[in-house]
C-alpha positions as CSV (number, residue, x, y, z in Angstrom):
1,X,88.6,-12.3,115.0
2,X,91.6,-13.8,113.2
3,X,90.6,-17.4,114.9
4,X,87.2,-17.0,113.3
5,X,88.5,-16.0,110.0
6,X,90.9,-18.9,110.0
7,X,88.0,-21.4,110.9
8,X,85.8,-20.2,108.1
9,X,88.6,-20.4,105.7
10,X,89.2,-24.1,106.9
11,X,85.7,-25.1,106.5
12,X,84.6,-23.3,103.2
13,X,85.4,-24.9,100.1
14,X,87.4,-23.3,97.4
15,X,85.4,-20.8,95.2
16,X,82.6,-20.3,97.8
17,X,82.0,-17.2,99.7
18,X,81.3,-16.0,103.1
19,X,80.2,-12.2,104.1
20,X,80.5,-10.3,107.2
21,X,78.6,-7.1,108.2
22,X,80.5,-4.8,110.5
23,X,80.7,-1.2,111.4
24,X,83.0,1.1,113.3
25,X,82.7,2.4,116.7
26,X,83.8,5.6,118.7
27,X,86.5,5.6,121.6
28,X,87.2,8.6,123.5
29,X,85.7,10.5,120.5
30,X,87.9,9.0,118.0
31,X,86.7,7.0,115.2
32,X,87.8,3.4,115.5
33,X,87.6,1.5,112.0
34,X,87.1,-2.0,113.2
35,X,85.7,-3.0,109.6
36,X,89.0,-2.3,108.1
37,X,90.8,-4.3,111.0
38,X,88.4,-7.3,110.2
39,X,88.9,-7.0,106.6
40,X,92.7,-7.1,107.0
41,X,92.3,-10.4,109.3
42,X,90.4,-12.2,106.7
43,X,92.8,-11.1,103.9
44,X,95.6,-12.3,106.0
45,X,94.2,-15.9,106.4
46,X,93.9,-16.2,102.5
47,X,90.4,-14.7,101.6
48,X,90.1,-12.7,98.7
49,X,87.9,-9.7,98.9
50,X,85.3,-9.8,96.2
51,X,83.0,-6.6,97.3
52,X,82.9,-4.1,100.0
53,X,79.2,-2.8,100.1
54,X,78.6,0.2,102.1
55,X,75.1,-0.1,104.1
56,X,73.8,3.3,105.2
57,X,72.2,3.5,108.5
58,X,68.5,4.5,108.0
59,X,66.2,4.9,110.6
60,X,68.4,3.5,113.6
61,X,66.3,3.5,116.7
62,X,69.4,4.8,118.6
63,X,69.9,7.9,116.3
64,X,67.5,10.2,118.1
65,X,69.5,9.9,121.4
66,X,72.5,10.2,120.1
67,X,71.9,13.6,117.7
68,X,71.7,15.6,120.8
69,X,74.7,13.9,122.2
70,X,76.9,14.6,119.0
71,X,75.9,18.2,119.2
72,X,76.9,18.7,122.9
73,X,79.9,16.5,122.7
74,X,81.1,17.5,119.2
75,X,81.5,14.2,117.2
76,X,79.8,13.2,114.1
77,X,77.5,10.3,114.0
78,X,78.6,7.0,112.3
79,X,76.0,6.5,109.6
80,X,77.2,3.5,107.6
81,X,78.5,-0.2,108.0
82,X,80.4,-2.5,105.6
83,X,79.4,-5.6,104.1
84,X,82.6,-7.6,103.2
85,X,82.1,-10.6,100.6
86,X,84.9,-12.7,100.7
87,X,85.9,-15.5,98.4
88,X,88.1,-18.7,99.2
89,X,90.7,-18.9,96.6
């Protein structure tokens, strides 16, 4: 993802924006905050974070399947994603 961030920074003109929509995931019942790891990569190459918009997951087609699984295996559903809006300084 760092290569993607570097290339976006290279091709984007100063003062222009890029946005990325990303959510977290689970590994071994533990929440993996991929969104924040991606945000750190973009900040590390020089982007400035203008907005962090939280997008709630409504009517997800897979939710019905996972509701029972979450009860059976004792984990919470991930019900949001992050829309990061970055500006090239």
